[in-house]
C-alpha positions in Angstrom: -9.5 -38.3 56.7 -11.0 -41.3 58.2 -14.6 -40.4 59.1 -14.8 -43.6 61.2 -18.3 -44.3 59.8 -17.8 -47.9 58.6 -20.6 -50.4 59.7 -23.2 -47.5 61.3 -26.6 -47.6 59.9 -28.3 -44.5 58.6 -32.0 -43.8 57.7 -32.2 -41.1 54.7 -35.5 -39.7 53.4 -36.0 -38.5 50.2 -33.2 -41.1 49.2 -34.2 -41.9 45.7 -33.2 -38.5 44.3 -31.1 -35.2 44.4 -29.4 -34.5 47.5 -30.8 -37.6 49.3 -29.5 -39.9 46.6 -26.0 -38.1 46.8 -26.0 -38.4 50.7 -26.8 -41.9 50.4 -23.4 -42.8 47.8 -21.5 -40.6 50.3 -22.4 -42.4 53.3 -22.2 -45.8 51.3 -18.8 -44.8 50.2 -17.8 -44.3 54.0 -19.2 -47.9 54.7 -22.4 -46.9 56.2 -25.6 -49.5 55.5 -28.6 -47.6 54.5 -32.3 -47.6 54.9 -33.7 -45.5 52.0 -37.3 -43.9 52.2 -39.3 -42.4 49.5 -42.7 -42.6 47.9 -41.5 -43.7 44.5 -40.8 -47.3 45.0 -39.3 -48.2 41.4 -36.9 -45.4 41.7 -36.2 -46.0 45.1 -35.2 -49.7 44.3 -33.1 -48.4 41.5 -31.0 -46.1 43.7 -30.8 -49.0 45.8 -29.5 -51.4 43.5 -26.6 -49.1 42.3 -25.1 -49.0 45.5 -22.4 -51.7 46.5 -20.4 -52.8 49.5 -23.1 -51.9 52.3 -26.8 -53.2 52.9 -29.3 -51.3 51.4 -33.1 -51.4 52.9 -35.3 -49.4 50.6 -38.6 -48.4 52.5 -41.4 -47.3 50.2 -43.4 -44.9 52.3 -45.3 -41.6 52.3 -43.9 -39.7 55.3 -47.3 -37.3 55.2 -49.0 -40.4 56.4 -48.9 -40.1 60.3 -48.1 -43.7 60.5 -45.2 -43.5 57.8 -42.5 -42.8 60.6 -43.8 -45.8 62.5 -43.4 -48.3 59.5 -39.9 -47.0 58.7 -38.8 -47.3 62.5 -40.0 -51.0 62.4 -38.5 -51.7 59.0 -35.2 -50.3 60.4 -35.3 -52.3 63.6 -36.1 -55.4 62.2 -33.4 -55.1 59.3 -30.4 -53.5 61.7 -31.4 -53.2 65.0 -32.0 -49.6 65.0 -29.9 -46.4 63.4 -27.0 -44.4 64.3 -28.0 -41.6 61.7 -31.3 -40.1 60.8 -31.3 -37.7 57.9 -34.4 -35.9 57.3 -34.2 -34.7 53.7 -37.5 -35.5 52.2 -39.1 -32.3 50.6 -40.1 -30.2 47.9 -40.6 -26.8 46.5 -43.8 -24.8 46.2 -45.2 -21.9 44.3 -48.5 -19.9 45.4 -49.6 -16.6 47.1 -50.5 -16.5 50.6 -53.8 -14.7 50.2 -55.1 -17.8 47.6 -53.4 -20.8 48.8 -55.9 -23.3 50.7 -55.4 -24.6 54.2 -55.1 -28.0 52.5 -51.7 -27.0 50.7 -50.4 -25.3 53.9 -51.2 -28.6 55.8 -49.6 -30.8 53.2 -46.1 -29.0 53.3 -46.1 -28.9 57.2 -46.7 -32.7 57.1 -43.7 -33.3 54.9 -41.2 -30.9 56.1 -42.0 -30.6 59.7 -44.3 -33.6 61.0 -42.3 -36.0 59.4 -39.2 -35.0 60.9 -41.1 -34.7 64.3 -42.3 -38.5 64.2 -39.0 -40.0 62.8 -37.3 -38.4 65.9 -40.0 -39.8 68.1 -40.0 -43.2 66.6 -35.9 -43.7 66.0 -34.2 -41.6 68.9 -35.1 -43.8 71.6 -33.6 -46.6 70.1 -30.5 -44.4 68.9 -30.1 -43.6 72.3 -30.0 -47.2 73.5 -27.2 -47.9 70.7 -25.2 -45.4 72.6 -25.9 -42.1 70.8 -26.1 -40.9 67.2 -26.8 -38.1 64.6 -29.5 -36.3 63.3 -29.7 -33.8 60.5 -32.4 -31.9 58.8 -31.9 -30.7 55.3 -33.7 -27.3 55.3 -33.0 -24.5 52.8 -31.5 -20.6 52.6 -35.0 -19.9 52.1 -35.7 -20.6 55.9 -33.8 -17.2 56.4 -33.8 -15.4 53.1 -37.5 -16.2 51.6 -38.0 -16.6 47.9 -41.3 -14.8 47.1 -43.1 -17.2 45.0 -42.9 -20.2 47.5 -43.9 -18.8 50.8 -45.5 -22.1 52.1 -41.9 -23.6 51.7 -40.0 -20.8 52.9 -42.2 -21.1 56.4 -42.2 -24.6 56.7 -38.4 -24.8 56.2 -38.2 -22.1 58.8 -40.0 -24.1 61.2 -37.7 -27.1 60.5 -34.4 -25.2 61.2 -36.4 -24.4 64.9 -37.3 -27.7 65.4 -33.8 -29.0 64.8 -32.7 -26.5 67.3 -35.2 -27.3 69.9 -34.5 -31.2 69.2 -30.8 -30.5 69.6 -31.0 -29.3 73.1 -33.4 -32.0 74.2 -31.1 -34.9 72.9 -27.5 -33.7 73.5 -27.8 -35.0 76.8 -28.5 -38.7 75.1 -25.4 -38.1 73.0 -27.4 -37.5 70.0 -26.4 -34.5 68.0 -28.8 -32.8 66.0 -28.0 -30.1 63.3 -29.6 -28.4 60.4 -27.9 -27.4 56.9 -29.3 -24.6 54.7 -28.4 -25.5 51.1 -28.5 -22.5 48.6 -28.6 -23.2 44.9 -28.5 -27.0 44.1 -28.8 -28.5 40.6 -31.6 -30.8 41.5 -34.5 -32.3 39.4 -36.7 -29.5 40.8 -34.7 -26.8 39.7 -34.4 -28.3 36.1 -38.0 -29.0 36.0 -38.9 -25.4 36.8 -36.4 -24.0 34.5 -37.9 -26.1 31.4 -41.2 -24.7 32.4 -40.2 -21.2 32.5 -38.3 -21.5 29.3 -40.5 -23.4 27.3 -41.5 -21.5 23.8 -39.1 -18.4 25.0 -36.0 -19.1 22.9 -34.0 -19.5 26.0 -32.7 -22.4 27.1 -33.2 -23.9 30.4 -29.3 -24.1 30.9 -28.9 -20.4 30.1 -32.0 -19.8 32.5 -30.2 -21.2 35.4 -26.8 -19.8 34.5 -28.3 -16.4 35.0 -30.0 -17.4 38.3 -26.4 -18.3 39.5 -24.6 -15.2 38.1 -27.4 -13.1 39.8 -27.6 -14.6 43.2 -24.6 -16.7 44.3 -21.3 -15.0 44.2 -19.6 -18.5 43.5 -21.4 -18.1 40.0 -22.8 -21.5 39.9 -25.2 -24.2 41.2 -23.6 -26.7 43.6 -23.9 -30.1 42.8 -26.0 -32.3 45.0 -22.7 -34.4 45.8 -21.1 -31.2 47.2 -23.8 -30.9 49.5 -23.6 -34.4 50.5 -20.3 -34.2 51.3 -21.0 -31.6 54.2 -23.7 -33.9 55.5 -21.5 -36.9 55.6 -19.0 -35.0 57.3 -21.5 -34.0 59.9 -22.3 -37.3 60.4 -19.0 -38.2 61.6 -17.0 -38.2 65.0 -14.9 -35.5 63.3 -17.9 -33.1 63.7 -18.2 -34.1 67.8 -18.4 -30.6 68.7 -21.0 -29.6 66.1 -24.3 -29.3 68.1 -27.5 -27.4 67.6 -26.6 -25.3 64.7 -27.6 -24.4 61.1 -25.0 -24.5 58.4 -25.1 -22.5 55.3 -23.7 -24.2 52.1 -24.9 -21.7 49.7 -21.9 -20.1 47.8 -22.1 -16.9 49.3 -25.9 -16.2 48.4 -26.7 -15.5 52.0 -27.1 -11.6 52.1 -27.0 -11.5 56.0 -25.0 -12.5 58.8 -26.5 -15.2 61.2 
């Protein structure tokens, strides 16, 4: 299937690892030029150096900084003249209790998961409109609907991101900009592996067995997704093959979601 994405320009936040890195490789395979954004400049440049056949602009930036989005937009404008695709993927899990987590912790996740997406939309969407339209995708989480008990801040901010995605979709569809959200389930990323190693240290159980049990207990498919499997769905949503997909939230979760939506 020809996705007709050749020579488009995509901004991918959190593009130096996990799902973001997989999305970058998936888009590059379709001929999309890339601006990859992340805080870890060394890792970001290593990922950029692996990608061949398209132009790749690494932008080292902290998107919790209120000026971060403007710096991304300026770099993209200077290098490519704007973007056709924006994928808000930057994020990370949390672990806390509501009654003991300080305001600063709530605020840091709000800035990363919600305000970064708000600011990037303000900065990039006007130029996207001038280019004839485009696509904005938000990587949220199944936890936006089906929360995990140990990460209330992550659950709340991802739910807010989903609602922001819907509101932005309604505002921008008249400008030929399609906005959607994706709620992945269990995905084998570095965060999951790090958590599993910490929880199994000194227990006699391997981290691999721990994650296998998590998958068996929660996902009817019986396994974690690979980042590439999630990335394939994102790449499809970026294309004109998904032209009627607007303002929706898609679950890519191996059957984990326990309610209908």
